[in-house]
C-alpha positions, 0 to 999 in steps of 0.5 A: 836167480834169473829165469830163462822162458823155454823160448828164450833158450830154445831160440839160442839153441836155434842161434847158435846152430845155425852159426855154426852151420854156415859156411866159413872160410873153412867151409866155404865152397870151391869156386867156379872155374872161368874158361880161361882157367879151365882151359890152363887147367886142360893145358897143363894136366898132363904135365901138373899130373908129374910134377910131384913125380918128377920132384921126387924123381930128381930127389932121388938121384941128387940123395944118390949123387950126395950119398956115393951111389951116383954110379948107380943113376945112368946118363939115360935116367938122367936124360929122361928126367932133364927132358921131362922137366924141358917138356913141362916147363914148355907146356907151362910156358904156352898156356895162359893163366888167369889172375887167380892162377897167377902166383901159382903158375910163376911159382911152378915155373919157378919150381921147374926152373931150379929141378931142371937146372939141378938135372942139368948140374947132375948130367955135369957130374956124371961125366966130369973126371974131376974129383972136386969139380963133380962135389963142387957140381952135386953140391950146387945142385942140393940147393936148386933141388931143394929150392924146388921142392919147396916152390912146388909144395908153396906152388901146391898152397897158393892153388889150393888157396884158390878154392877152385872146383877143377884143379 
């Protein structure tokens, strides 16, 4: 039977504890934002604050349209959502992302584009007199709405992966 000295056991335990407490990929420290990134975050803050809310608003209207409750959605509500999405598009278009934020920025812009397109299609569906045209517009809007939601989730993941401290 092999015997270990008390010293070798203590050194082994200390080494193991050091390895467990060392920062690895899961415990990586937050990266510092550059001046360009701080400006980007400041310029997009008011729009980023409402991205998820506007997506949920769009999804609620889309669901109402698909389940026969579209008459409960007012033209004003759809117009307000469309204005919000358009404002966010313009805000992100003016902001200058860093290389590290480029993927996030592109995904958010694509998500906003899809959401805006869906909202416009729903406005057209709401004012059309033709049942088949309305159904077609609602169906098309559903694809854009779903795609917008996926892109927004992917954008959030891309932002998390930057590991930036300021978000």
